[in-house]
Steps between C-alpha positions, in 0.01 A plus 500: 500500500392154606146623535507626142622163371214323680239749381587490131376144442174586677458809286573298187248236604234764559582651163451170321178434690369825355646456155373149426128582549545816296671304224204261489211742541625781276486299174161361603368849566635615164337203327170589666496879513626584150239282319234619743581864421489431125163330528375775730597757236313304232191489722508873571529574129162334437324730752302197618451402863766260624584296809858399586518133599798304636509221244424415138232233491615353167839396636358165605788384722545832683123527539488162675791596728340836580170331581656243734771709666332841523122485455423197715679632813352848449148363465531345847591824675338773289132571436342413167641727227285768343387477137784734392770358727830401330472178700185411307596643161832316516317167472388350166144417608403839643208547251338191657526656845412859417276465193430862398572651843865587427396703197221668696738590784751650254226693323590363158450190285863508380818505706859377501688294755867599508772262620873439446410220259276708276170683465160337464200685358177383662163584348133441573391745230289340225601766248869447562460121494323512162779723361769260618324191366443674165872585459636148474841602368534799731410304812593136437470214742759517780644162406770510769221459754378181331825305541335280760241388241781406259666239724438234233550735205369817337127497433205714398479649851869580554580637153414816309542650156532272194565194719179551693304563179626173354407310817155658504444426131600140560291439811204732435300256283476260795265750669229506234122482530522139386712425805275708725208269418712209617610692811134558589408132481814368670467754783140391560608136527811561711312724743255225581793262556660754736179552698478130579840515672344723768267220611572274794477119510125517551445737211448805719690820423795577725678829558754580230782636715734575209269517204753682283705179466200317353423789267860512379486130413169541322627798302813309404281219365300748292818651357648160422191358331440809284773745406786259562352240269341238727783465751365303795697571816353206692608170342240300687226678302544334163321411182590339173590820317876469428527869411466588864826561683537395862812668639644271762872538433668168429792592725289584806223343701348838586192599300481835323233654722675398820832637380338823379361550850850447645635744244247771587563451873870576442469738208663799673813300585508355148463840335778649713727205428434490125459868409715684753852638447772251407629480856152417630461226240847368592434473874130409487554122464725515806273712718161359398386145568426256214136504611477865397682478166410143403154588359669719235687206348196274526278756329753529219492121459121500490490771233759314293275193516195705396682647200652166398163323518330774298772488233460125472120532475532759221764309303313171527178662380313432823471875571493785254638850529171667584521873559309450827776273633753731665771237534464405134529867406818536705647188343415632152696813587793292620542211257521554125446132437159506669351720228737386225650837407754748638369791704627859503487500883537207736452451870813385678491200732482724805225716345288192434541396863458855628168555323360170619595591857352851475165379369474217753584716801344836413211339311356282770589734790318795344172312462528309827566798726226702330254213556613474861449869576162502324377205708616672818322824413177317418522306827545833681197647319217241498254756363708544184547123475125440508439760229769339282338159551168647392657635183648158423159338539367743241786429259508121527127431556571181694696340216790266594855633465557280195251722312654835595634628172791741510372723220167574672578457870827689543383835353186501714693431818785737424273793414289455813553488875734198486731692269479799734600272788812391313590853393463627856712216639770582243475868586570424866749218445663526160733214403786751469632746758652748257576521130869592478630710212824687437564839340691468172716780353237549228206540739279801444411726793199392702211733564472482879237713671489731199876549464760335279747295704808326364623214716869414496586202275538183702239601758282205598126562481248320720140507386351437844200279426340480850532878528341602169227239558405697814556851370178691577548718192416207273248280682137513609499516877303563815578534869670208677268244656642581843678834519639412843674185372603553137743262336733788416300794369236668714393713202342246262408135449763416237669251733172310525359223281199653323434344158201729454738788428553333160130483415318760298351772717126480544322769696356385829696173510748618764784505250528876484762712331764664712588866513870419546556240229367410154129442476318179423334678209453364150804697378716247681325194362619304199249469217437128550560472873323587820835551671675819598799566272803630692708782358790365295794425725295476820429125480803291408483157672649342186693808384366663182579577140734299276677344798188388685503150644463237227292279727253767613200349320611149600492606867163674468340197336648257751394708801147549366466125442625419850263748664208375293569135585533570872217743564241336276491209744684604816560792732827601666515625858772621733604217730450572870688197635729726704205618709239223483455133406248386240263356759517822699410710197186294436371581849585869495254783514504758221695742723761235582542412133538865416773535764719209382454591133598859578822373659581295190415797278722741695792256492460447126488877446815547708679224309416652162625838617819398681618160378545547126828461318619481141753245378389438142137593559317661792401240757458437871831487684524160669150514644149407391133587541310173570182448298215249509302376199135412561214383282271784393223531754713369787684824576560577867568874486291635212209605722697740721 
């Protein structure tokens, strides 16, 4: 009997040890398995290919936890995941890693990822993309994904429907041809200013280790002096024009550009803290240091100063309300007293701030990163760079930059090889990773691979830009340059930088049609262009249709001006400092030069393939590709 009395507590303890884990895990399993089964059933009903993944990438907090707690340890002990592995497809940036290879491996250009959090429809099919973009009401913007862009308030990027239309109607006039002429001239001037910062004390060019920082500053200056109505970010650069606004917040000693750099360095922490669930926002100030969150408050102060100064300039008559002045347009949509009459719709305080933030951040990042990638590609391909320089000599005829007129110069450049260079750089490195949409209850069925498919309402759609930009069904192509060492595909050259694929096919010029993709024939050429015209939906670096990027033309003009200013006078080479000093390069034989340049080229190629990320725009992830500017005629590696 005594033995029984002693045993009963032990049995009870064992019972509770079993019961407590069951009590915890059972509800969790129910919360996971029941939604997963529902989403699995929805996926099966579509008859599309699907892959079950462990997490939902648009639950930002859980995605970060999954990445840190699960993926990082697994990546240390497991081999690299395949292109269709749930480990890869459960990460937001998988299209940057896989390009079109996931779709090729699945044997389809359309598939679903199924998770407990929801289903995501992924497509690299130009026909499906054009259908989705054409049905604005049926497949609206997935605004829940844009919460991180609305940390200062709703804006043209983070809104949809009537709100978005009002924002676009208000801000659209600031991106007119009149403003583009100004963008062209300002970009020419600011580029020359930027180039001089790469010179050493003796006037010689030095290696630009982190050139993207200089390009970001230059692009911010162009944006400020044009579309934002002559905002000068650097107070030390002054003139006597009182209509110019110099945003150094009165309450802080930190300049706008410096604070914006701090802000971008901590943007992930700021976005989590300001757009996450309520409990994340509550604990963020406790868990994150002031150095990480401080730039948010400073940026708000700077933008308040910009708006206040612009209001004062308008009301005092120093500045007008020009339609090319974006800030003035936003203020007109916010303050009745500015235009002297009530308005049927008004921007709220947060919307005024939110739009200013969106255009500053997305506007200058889009142009800057595109310029950066284009310079890198041209440095990696000196033969293309030399041809582009020759075209510029033909266009400008030795005239100084002050005589390069926008109306005559831009069309010639954009319709020729220089335009093809930009288009190819944007094909390989689009500013956006995906274009997210959501299925509304009123959405019509999509025609997918010849069959009508109805996606469940609420399904998120990802138009996978890097993937459709490399889909061999839609692009002129050839074999890879080195079939033993392809970037990802060993079947074609669509991972490679070849601007000539955009140029009109001419027999015998080595730019031959492909049997596997569309031909370079005249059927694919626009009436007034020598460029290949992609099938609708296959080329979407700025989205397409009624919701295409407002600043698309702005970016194209700025980038063309920057390229023209640089390559009309200078050349850009890959820096080889890691393998040789300048003096050593001068004494090298041709074979030795070829060897060190090849090392720099291979490292740059690896970086572009493996070190990309997307925060707001696609960019290098905490690394850089060093470049060196040289005067034309003083190139070190063009004769290899």
